[in-house]
Each structure stands twice: as structure tokens, then as C-alpha cells.
DOPA-667186 format. One record per residue: x, y, z of N, C-alpha, C, O in turn; residue in one letter; residue number from 0. Coordinates in nm, 2 decimals. Layout:
N
     n.u     n.v     n.w    ca.u    ca.v    ca.w     c.u     c.v     c.w     o.u     o.v     o.w  numi  vexke
       X       Y       Z       X       Y       Z       X       Y       Z       X       Y       Z     a    NUM
...
END
This chain:
116
     n.u     n.v     n.w    ca.u    ca.v    ca.w     c.u     c.v     c.w     o.u     o.v     o.w  numi  vexke
   -6.44   25.54    8.01   -6.35   25.63    8.08   -6.42   25.69    8.20   -6.54   25.74    8.19     x      0
   -6.36   25.68    8.31   -6.42   25.73    8.43   -6.41   25.88    8.45   -6.51   25.94    8.50     x      1
   -6.31   25.94    8.40   -6.29   26.08    8.41   -6.40   26.16    8.34   -6.46   26.25    8.41     x      2
   -6.43   26.14    8.22   -6.54   26.21    8.15   -6.67   26.19    8.22   -6.75   26.28    8.24     x      3
   -6.70   26.07    8.27   -6.82   26.04    8.34   -6.83   26.12    8.47   -6.93   26.17    8.50     x      4
   -6.72   26.13    8.54   -6.71   26.21    8.66   -6.73   26.35    8.64   -6.80   26.42    8.71     x      5
   -6.67   26.40    8.53   -6.69   26.55    8.50   -6.83   26.58    8.46   -6.88   26.69    8.50     x      6
   -6.90   26.49    8.39   -7.04   26.51    8.36   -7.13   26.52    8.48   -7.23   26.59    8.49     x      7
   -7.08   26.45    8.59   -7.16   26.46    8.72   -7.11   26.57    8.80   -7.16   26.59    8.92     x      8
   -7.02   26.66    8.75   -6.98   26.77    8.83   -6.86   26.76    8.91   -6.82   26.85    8.99     x      9
   -6.79   26.64    8.91   -6.67   26.62    8.99   -6.55   26.69    8.92   -6.54   26.69    8.79     x     10
   -6.47   26.75    8.99   -6.35   26.82    8.94   -6.23   26.74    9.00   -6.22   26.72    9.12     x     11
   -6.13   26.71    8.91   -6.01   26.65    8.96   -5.90   26.68    8.87   -5.92   26.73    8.76     x     12
   -5.78   26.66    8.91   -5.66   26.67    8.83   -5.62   26.54    8.77   -5.50   26.53    8.73     x     13
   -5.71   26.44    8.77   -5.67   26.31    8.72   -5.68   26.20    8.82   -5.69   26.23    8.94     x     14
   -5.66   26.09    8.78   -5.66   25.97    8.86   -5.52   25.91    8.86   -5.46   25.89    8.76     x     15
   -5.47   25.89    8.98   -5.33   25.84    9.00   -5.34   25.70    9.07   -5.41   25.68    9.16     x     16
   -5.26   25.61    9.02   -5.25   25.48    9.08   -5.17   25.49    9.21   -5.06   25.55    9.21     x     17
   -5.23   25.45    9.32   -5.16   25.45    9.45   -5.19   25.33    9.53   -5.28   25.25    9.49     x     18
   -5.12   25.30    9.63   -5.17   25.20    9.72   -5.27   25.26    9.81   -5.30   25.38    9.80     x     19
   -5.33   25.18    9.90   -5.43   25.23    9.99   -5.38   25.36   10.06   -5.32   25.44   10.00     x     20
   -5.41   25.36   10.18   -5.38   25.48   10.27   -5.24   25.47   10.33   -5.19   25.57   10.37     x     21
   -5.18   25.36   10.33   -5.06   25.33   10.41   -4.94   25.42   10.37   -4.91   25.43   10.25     x     22
   -4.88   25.48   10.47   -4.75   25.55   10.45   -4.64   25.45   10.46   -4.65   25.35   10.53     x     23
   -4.53   25.48   10.39   -4.42   25.39   10.40   -4.32   25.44   10.50   -4.27   25.55   10.48     x     24
   -4.30   25.37   10.60   -4.21   25.41   10.71   -4.12   25.30   10.75   -4.15   25.18   10.73     x     25
   -4.00   25.33   10.80   -3.91   25.23   10.85   -3.88   25.26   11.00   -3.89   25.38   11.04     x     26
   -3.85   25.16   11.07   -3.82   25.18   11.21   -3.68   25.24   11.23   -3.60   25.24   11.14     x     27
   -3.66   25.28   11.35   -3.53   25.34   11.39   -3.43   25.22   11.42   -3.47   25.13   11.49     x     28
   -3.31   25.23   11.36   -3.21   25.13   11.39   -3.18   25.14   11.54   -3.18   25.24   11.61     x     29
   -3.15   25.02   11.60   -3.11   25.01   11.74   -3.21   25.07   11.84   -3.18   25.13   11.93     x     30
   -3.34   25.04   11.81   -3.45   25.08   11.90   -3.44   24.99   12.02   -3.49   24.87   12.01     x     31
   -3.39   25.04   12.13   -3.38   24.95   12.25   -3.52   24.91   12.31   -3.53   24.81   12.38     x     32
   -3.62   24.98   12.27   -3.76   24.94   12.32   -3.80   24.81   12.25   -3.87   24.73   12.32     x     33
   -3.75   24.78   12.13   -3.78   24.65   12.07   -3.71   24.54   12.14   -3.76   24.43   12.16     x     34
   -3.58   24.57   12.18   -3.51   24.47   12.26   -3.58   24.44   12.39   -3.59   24.32   12.43     x     35
   -3.63   24.54   12.45   -3.70   24.53   12.58   -3.83   24.45   12.57   -3.85   24.35   12.64     x     36
   -3.91   24.48   12.47   -4.04   24.40   12.45   -4.00   24.26   12.41   -4.07   24.16   12.45     x     37
   -3.90   24.24   12.33   -3.86   24.10   12.30   -3.81   24.02   12.42   -3.85   23.91   12.43     x     38
   -3.74   24.09   12.51   -3.69   24.02   12.63   -3.81   23.99   12.72   -3.82   23.88   12.78     x     39
   -3.91   24.08   12.73   -4.03   24.05   12.81   -4.11   23.94   12.75   -4.16   23.85   12.82     x     40
   -4.12   23.93   12.62   -4.19   23.82   12.55   -4.12   23.69   12.58   -4.19   23.59   12.61     x     41
   -3.99   23.69   12.58   -3.91   23.56   12.60   -3.93   23.52   12.75   -3.94   23.40   12.78     x     42
   -3.94   23.62   12.84   -3.96   23.59   12.98   -4.10   23.52   13.00   -4.10   23.42   13.08     x     43
   -4.20   23.56   12.93   -4.33   23.51   12.95   -4.35   23.38   12.87   -4.41   23.28   12.92     x     44
   -4.31   23.38   12.74   -4.34   23.27   12.65   -4.23   23.17   12.63   -4.25   23.06   12.58     x     45
   -4.11   23.21   12.67   -4.00   23.12   12.65   -3.92   23.14   12.52   -3.83   23.07   12.49     x     46
   -3.97   23.23   12.44   -3.90   23.26   12.31   -3.92   23.40   12.27   -4.02   23.47   12.30     x     47
   -3.82   23.45   12.20   -3.82   23.59   12.15   -3.91   23.59   12.02   -3.91   23.50   11.94     x     48
   -4.00   23.69   12.01   -4.08   23.70   11.89   -4.00   23.73   11.77   -3.89   23.79   11.77     x     49
   -4.05   23.70   11.65   -3.99   23.73   11.53   -4.02   23.87   11.50   -4.13   23.92   11.52     x     50
   -3.92   23.94   11.45   -3.94   24.09   11.41   -3.97   24.09   11.26   -3.90   24.04   11.18     x     51
   -4.08   24.15   11.23   -4.13   24.16   11.09   -4.19   24.30   11.07   -4.19   24.38   11.16     x     52
   -4.22   24.32   10.94   -4.29   24.45   10.91   -4.43   24.44   10.96   -4.48   24.34   11.02     x     53
   -4.50   24.55   10.95   -4.64   24.57   11.01   -4.74   24.60   10.90   -4.80   24.71   10.91     x     54
   -4.75   24.52   10.80   -4.85   24.55   10.70   -4.99   24.53   10.76   -5.00   24.46   10.86     x     55
   -5.08   24.60   10.70   -5.22   24.58   10.74   -5.25   24.62   10.89   -5.33   24.56   10.96     x     56
   -5.17   24.71   10.94   -5.20   24.76   11.08   -5.20   24.91   11.08   -5.18   24.97   10.97     x     57
   -5.23   24.97   11.19   -5.23   25.11   11.20   -5.10   25.17   11.24   -5.09   25.29   11.27     x     58
   -4.99   25.09   11.25   -4.86   25.14   11.29   -4.81   25.25   11.21   -4.75   25.34   11.26     x     59
   -4.84   25.25   11.08   -4.79   25.36   10.99   -4.84   25.50   11.04   -4.77   25.60   11.02     x     60
   -4.96   25.50   11.10   -5.01   25.63   11.15   -4.93   25.68   11.27   -4.90   25.80   11.28     x     61
   -4.90   25.59   11.36   -4.83   25.62   11.48   -4.69   25.66   11.44   -4.63   25.76   11.50     x     62
   -4.63   25.60   11.34   -4.49   25.63   11.30   -4.49   25.77   11.23   -4.39   25.84   11.25     x     63
   -4.59   25.80   11.15   -4.59   25.92   11.08   -4.62   26.04   11.17   -4.56   26.15   11.16     x     64
   -4.73   26.03   11.25   -4.78   26.14   11.33   -4.74   26.13   11.47   -4.76   26.23   11.55     x     65
   -4.68   26.02   11.52   -4.64   26.01   11.65   -4.48   26.00   11.66   -4.42   26.10   11.65     x     66
   -4.43   25.88   11.69   -4.29   25.86   11.71   -4.24   25.76   11.62   -4.30   25.65   11.60     x     67
   -4.12   25.78   11.56   -4.05   25.68   11.48   -4.01   25.56   11.56   -3.96   25.46   11.51     x     68
   -4.02   25.57   11.70   -3.98   25.46   11.78   -4.10   25.37   11.81   -4.09   25.27   11.88     x     69
   -4.22   25.40   11.75   -4.34   25.32   11.77   -4.32   25.18   11.71   -4.24   25.16   11.62     x     70
   -4.39   25.08   11.77   -4.39   24.95   11.72   -4.51   24.88   11.76   -4.58   24.92   11.85     x     71
   -4.55   24.77   11.70   -4.66   24.69   11.73   -4.61   24.56   11.80   -4.51   24.51   11.77     x     72
   -4.69   24.52   11.90   -4.66   24.39   11.96   -4.80   24.33   11.99   -4.88   24.40   12.05     x     73
   -4.83   24.21   11.94   -4.96   24.16   11.97   -5.00   24.03   11.90   -4.91   23.95   11.87     x     74
   -5.12   24.02   11.87   -5.18   23.90   11.81   -5.11   23.87   11.68   -5.08   23.96   11.60     x     75
   -5.08   23.74   11.66   -5.00   23.71   11.55   -5.07   23.60   11.45   -5.00   23.54   11.37     x     76
   -5.20   23.58   11.47   -5.27   23.49   11.38   -5.27   23.54   11.24   -5.29   23.66   11.22     x     77
   -5.25   23.45   11.15   -5.25   23.48   11.01   -5.39   23.53   10.97   -5.49   23.48   11.00     x     78
   -5.39   23.64   10.89   -5.51   23.71   10.85   -5.60   23.61   10.77   -5.72   23.62   10.77     x     79
   -5.54   23.52   10.70   -5.61   23.43   10.61   -5.67   23.31   10.68   -5.76   23.24   10.62     x     80
   -5.63   23.28   10.80   -5.69   23.17   10.87   -5.82   23.20   10.93   -5.85   23.31   10.97     x     81
   -5.90   23.10   10.95   -6.03   23.12   11.02   -6.00   23.18   11.16   -5.91   23.14   11.23     x     82
   -6.07   23.28   11.20   -6.05   23.35   11.33   -5.94   23.46   11.32   -5.92   23.52   11.42     x     83
   -5.88   23.48   11.20   -5.78   23.58   11.19   -5.84   23.72   11.19   -5.96   23.74   11.19     x     84
   -5.75   23.81   11.20   -5.79   23.95   11.21   -5.88   23.99   11.10   -5.86   23.96   10.98     x     85
   -5.98   24.07   11.13   -6.08   24.12   11.04   -6.17   24.02   10.97   -6.24   24.05   10.88     x     86
   -6.16   23.89   11.02   -6.25   23.79   10.97   -6.38   23.80   11.05   -6.38   23.85   11.16     x     87
   -6.50   23.75   11.00   -6.62   23.75   11.07   -6.62   23.68   11.20   -6.69   23.71   11.30     x     88
   -6.53   23.57   11.21   -6.52   23.49   11.33   -6.39   23.53   11.41   -6.33   23.44   11.47     x     89
   -6.34   23.65   11.39   -6.21   23.69   11.46   -6.21   23.66   11.61   -6.31   23.68   11.68     x     90
   -6.11   23.60   11.65   -6.10   23.57   11.80   -5.95   23.56   11.84   -5.86   23.56   11.75     x     91
   -5.93   23.56   11.97   -5.79   23.54   12.02   -5.81   23.43   12.14   -5.90   23.44   12.22     x     92
   -5.72   23.34   12.14   -5.72   23.24   12.24   -5.70   23.30   12.38   -5.62   23.40   12.39     x     93
   -5.76   23.25   12.48   -5.75   23.30   12.62   -5.60   23.30   12.66   -5.55   23.40   12.72     x     94
   -5.53   23.19   12.64   -5.39   23.18   12.68   -5.31   23.29   12.61   -5.22   23.35   12.67     x     95
   -5.33   23.31   12.48   -5.26   23.41   12.40   -5.29   23.55   12.46   -5.20   23.63   12.48     x     96
   -5.41   23.57   12.49   -5.45   23.70   12.55   -5.38   23.73   12.69   -5.33   23.83   12.71     x     97
   -5.38   23.62   12.77   -5.31   23.64   12.90   -5.16   23.66   12.88   -5.10   23.74   12.95     x     98
   -5.10   23.58   12.79   -4.96   23.60   12.76   -4.93   23.74   12.71   -4.83   23.80   12.76     x     99
   -5.01   23.79   12.62   -4.99   23.93   12.57   -5.00   24.03   12.68   -4.92   24.12   12.69     x    100
   -5.10   24.01   12.77   -5.12   24.10   12.88   -5.00   24.10   12.98   -4.95   24.20   13.02     x    101
   -4.95   23.98   13.00   -4.83   23.96   13.09   -4.70   24.03   13.03   -4.63   24.10   13.10     x    102
   -4.69   24.01   12.90   -4.57   24.07   12.83   -4.58   24.22   12.84   -4.48   24.29   12.87     x    103
   -4.70   24.28   12.81   -4.71   24.42   12.82   -4.69   24.47   12.96   -4.64   24.58   12.98     x    104
   -4.74   24.40   13.06   -4.72   24.44   13.20   -4.57   24.45   13.23   -4.53   24.54   13.30     x    105
   -4.50   24.34   13.19   -4.36   24.34   13.22   -4.29   24.46   13.15   -4.20   24.52   13.20     x    106
   -4.33   24.48   13.02   -4.27   24.59   12.94   -4.29   24.73   13.01   -4.20   24.80   13.03     x    107
   -4.42   24.75   13.05   -4.45   24.88   13.12   -4.37   24.90   13.25   -4.31   25.00   13.28     x    108
   -4.36   24.79   13.33   -4.29   24.80   13.45   -4.14   24.82   13.43   -4.08   24.91   13.50     x    109
   -4.08   24.76   13.34   -3.94   24.78   13.31   -3.91   24.91   13.24   -3.82   24.98   13.28     x    110
   -4.00   24.95   13.15   -3.98   25.08   13.08   -3.99   25.19   13.18   -3.91   25.29   13.17     x    111
   -4.08   25.19   13.27   -4.10   25.29   13.37   -4.02   25.27   13.49   -4.03   25.35   13.59     x    112
   -3.93   25.17   13.49   -3.84   25.14   13.60   -3.91   25.13   13.73   -3.88   25.20   13.83     x    113
   -4.02   25.05   13.73   -4.10   25.03   13.85   -4.05   24.93   13.95   -4.10   24.91   14.06     x    114
   -3.94   24.87   13.91   -3.88   24.77   14.01   -3.83   24.66   13.95   -3.77   24.57   14.01     x    115
END
């Protein structure tokens, strides 16, 4: 038993509860026009609209809880389990993908801010 062992060491607690890691559970706002805009910008640069999915294993939950429920992630899409995937020792992004992401974000900012 871990609780008696912790108490012997001077730890005080109200018990141990099973939880998931740190992630808060949040959902996006219905009809978020910013998602449509980033999708259109991605299609302009890459020729296709990105797939809309959940954002597990990202920091998006922090932005949604403490920032805006309109927050969203757009970025690198390599599978975490593949070599070079996020948080792998050999993590990388292809130069073409990096340039495409940069172009998409530049188009998004220009349109969002109505720069022309």
C-alpha cells in the first residue's frame, strides 16, 4: 500500500484518485469561422483542406481553458509513433512542410487582420 508508506514518510493526503494526466477536457465552439479561414488558407497553399480532428497530446487544452474557447491548433501532422514524430529523439519537420505551414499562417494572419 502506497498510502501507509507515504504517511510514514510524513506525506499528508486525502487519498489517491485515478485521473488522466493533466489534460482538461474541452470542446471547440460550434461554427468557429476562424477554423473555416485556416482551412481555406491551407487549401490555397496545399491544394486540400486539412482534416479536422481532436488535439490530444498538445497544449491546446491550456489555451482553451485559460485563454479563448475559439483557440485551435494548426501545424505539424506527423504521427507521434513514426520515426521523426513529435517528442521522438529524432523529431524533425520536412523543409517543404515547414514552408507550407509558414505560408498558411501568413495567409491566415493577413486575412484575419484584413490586411488586403
